[in-house]
C-alpha positions as semicolon CSV with decimal commas, in nm:
position;residue;x (nm);y (nm);z (nm)
1;X;1,962;3,931;-13,326
2;X;2,334;4,025;-13,274
3;X;2,485;3,825;-12,949
4;X;2,660;3,992;-12,687
5;X;3,038;3,956;-12,736
6;X;3,165;4,036;-12,369
7;X;3,036;3,924;-12,074
8;X;2,832;4,181;-11,869
9;X;3,014;4,372;-11,571
10;X;2,823;4,171;-11,265
11;X;2,957;3,839;-11,439
12;X;3,310;3,960;-11,451
13;X;3,277;4,104;-11,150
14;X;3,204;3,796;-10,982
15;X;3,501;3,633;-11,126
16;X;3,782;3,573;-10,897
17;X;4,050;3,678;-11,153
18;X;4,401;3,740;-11,044
19;X;4,584;4,095;-11,086
20;X;4,662;4,133;-11,478
21;X;4,430;3,829;-11,597
22;X;4,270;3,963;-11,878
23;X;3,943;3,777;-12,053
24;X;4,069;3,652;-12,357
25;X;3,756;3,529;-12,502
26;X;3,396;3,472;-12,432
27;X;3,026;3,332;-12,517
28;X;2,700;3,303;-12,393
29;X;2,594;2,906;-12,445
30;X;2,230;2,892;-12,503
31;X;2,120;2,898;-12,145
32;X;2,241;3,252;-12,137
33;X;2,561;3,173;-11,931
34;X;2,900;3,263;-11,994
35;X;3,202;3,056;-12,063
36;X;3,494;3,295;-12,008
37;X;3,850;3,228;-12,083
38;X;4,152;3,373;-11,948
39;X;4,508;3,306;-12,018
40;X;4,548;3,125;-11,667
41;X;4,170;2,981;-11,672
42;X;3,887;2,856;-11,830
43;X;3,542;2,986;-11,603
44;X;3,284;2,742;-11,664
45;X;2,902;2,817;-11,516
46;X;2,795;2,630;-11,181
47;X;2,521;2,391;-11,190
48;X;2,389;2,367;-10,866
49;X;2,645;2,072;-10,765
50;X;2,758;2,230;-10,421
51;X;3,035;2,434;-10,533
52;X;2,965;2,800;-10,422
53;X;2,998;3,105;-10,690
54;X;2,846;3,165;-11,006
55;X;3,172;3,033;-11,208
56;X;3,445;2,726;-11,161
57;X;3,772;2,837;-11,265
58;X;3,969;2,574;-11,371
59;X;4,353;2,611;-11,475
60;X;4,439;2,509;-11,822
61;X;4,672;2,274;-11,720
62;X;4,403;2,075;-11,527
63;X;4,158;2,109;-11,822
64;X;4,170;1,738;-11,887
65;X;3,971;1,707;-12,214
66;X;3,756;1,975;-12,419
67;X;3,572;1,849;-12,699
68;X;3,321;2,006;-12,959
69;X;3,030;1,807;-13,094
70;X;2,932;1,963;-13,440
71;X;2,583;1,793;-13,475
72;X;2,467;1,905;-13,103
73;X;2,662;2,196;-13,083
74;X;2,769;2,081;-12,780
75;X;3,124;2,172;-12,550
76;X;3,242;1,929;-12,325
77;X;3,496;1,977;-12,094
78;X;3,630;1,768;-11,822
79;X;3,877;1,875;-11,560
80;X;4,143;1,660;-11,402
81;X;4,090;1,488;-11,079
82;X;4,352;1,321;-10,796
83;X;4,392;0,953;-10,903
84;X;4,141;0,735;-10,795
85;X;3,852;1,057;-10,814
86;X;3,598;1,131;-11,045
87;X;3,661;1,366;-11,304
88;X;3,380;1,646;-11,327
89;X;3,236;1,753;-11,640
90;X;3,028;2,033;-11,826
91;X;2,850;2,009;-12,094
92;X;2,797;2,328;-12,301
93;X;2,561;2,363;-12,584
94;X;2,617;2,681;-12,792
95;X;2,375;2,847;-13,044
96;X;2,550;2,954;-13,253
97;X;2,920;2,839;-13,173
98;X;3,177;3,129;-13,083
99;X;3,481;2,983;-13,303
100;X;3,692;3,222;-13,102
101;X;3,614;3,067;-12,795
102;X;3,654;2,719;-12,940
103;X;3,990;2,804;-13,108
104;X;4,142;2,949;-12,765
105;X;4,048;2,668;-12,582
106;X;4,201;2,412;-12,794
107;X;4,512;2,608;-12,793
108;X;4,531;2,656;-12,454
109;X;4,514;2,301;-12,366
110;X;4,744;2,230;-12,644
111;X;5,022;2,446;-12,523
112;X;5,011;2,321;-12,113
113;X;5,028;1,970;-12,248
114;X;5,450;1,883;-12,186
115;X;5,409;1,501;-12,185
116;X;5,134;1,276;-12,270
117;X;5,224;0,886;-12,267
118;X;4,956;0,579;-12,333
119;X;5,068;0,299;-12,061
120;X;4,902;-0,018;-12,144
121;X;4,783;-0,223;-11,827
122;X;4,576;-0,488;-11,987
123;X;4,625;-0,561;-12,325
124;X;4,575;-0,233;-12,554
125;X;4,367;-0,069;-12,279
126;X;4,532;0,127;-12,016
127;X;4,605;0,506;-11,919
128;X;4,752;0,804;-12,020
129;X;4,992;0,952;-11,811
130;X;4,963;1,361;-11,856
131;X;5,224;1,611;-11,722
132;X;5,092;1,964;-11,789
133;X;5,275;2,352;-11,728
134;X;5,040;2,637;-11,686
135;X;5,066;2,801;-12,045
136;X;5,085;3,173;-11,899
137;X;5,390;3,078;-11,713
138;X;5,700;3,320;-11,842
139;X;5,912;3,098;-12,081
140;X;6,189;2,917;-11,883
141;X;6,006;2,956;-11,538
142;X;6,074;2,695;-11,297
143;X;5,692;2,592;-11,244
144;X;5,616;2,317;-11,084
145;X;5,461;2,028;-11,361
146;X;5,091;1,911;-11,321
147;X;5,041;1,527;-11,342
148;X;4,737;1,350;-11,431
149;X;4,607;1,007;-11,536
150;X;4,324;0,935;-11,788
151;X;4,201;0,611;-11,753
152;X;4,124;0,417;-12,128
153;X;3,713;0,381;-12,214
154;X;3,683;0,010;-12,074
155;X;3,923;0,052;-11,779
156;X;3,769;0,097;-11,391
157;X;3,944;0,312;-11,233
158;X;3,779;0,155;-10,946
159;X;3,981;-0,221;-10,967
160;X;4,216;-0,184;-10,674
161;X;4,451;-0,371;-10,878
162;X;4,421;-0,124;-11,180
163;X;4,425;0,175;-10,988
164;X;4,781;0,031;-10,805
165;X;4,911;-0,029;-11,172
166;X;4,770;0,358;-11,298
167;X;5,000;0,440;-10,972
168;X;5,275;0,235;-11,109
169;X;5,265;0,388;-11,475
170;X;5,262;0,760;-11,313
171;X;5,556;0,715;-11,107
172;X;5,759;0,564;-11,394
173;X;5,670;0,852;-11,664
174;X;5,734;1,061;-11,338
175;X;6,050;0,963;-11,279
176;X;6,186;0,981;-11,644
177;X;6,098;1,346;-11,672
178;X;6,159;1,482;-11,298
179;X;6,454;1,233;-11,225
């Protein structure tokens, strides 16, 4: 059976797309929920976690991480959060995967990164300080950078001492880029 290539009208009508925001790729996951990518954002299905609406739009510059696992055919997407707050994540299973959607997600996330610097806090473990710009911004446009800090595996973001060190790392890298 051939899968539908574009989301149903009721799904696209429910998205809060901006004027002239276009759908570039989309695919249904194994449950039939739609994942939709535009030039501005990635729209993921909600899973009853308190946010209203059938989809949650994440601007590309706020996608912390997206990883495809071939063995389980799962796409895991993590949304950046303010320093010290828990990041939201989604795990979406595809059968089969839509290669066009996966390639577009990779390209859009990569295009948004302006700076990524690892700062050690304890030994080799530390944080990645990342600055992103919306990939849909016009070339040369003066858009604000979106800053994020991602803790290495094994670094406790709840530790007040490490949280303060991460804030200093963010401030230091930011001062290098935005004097």
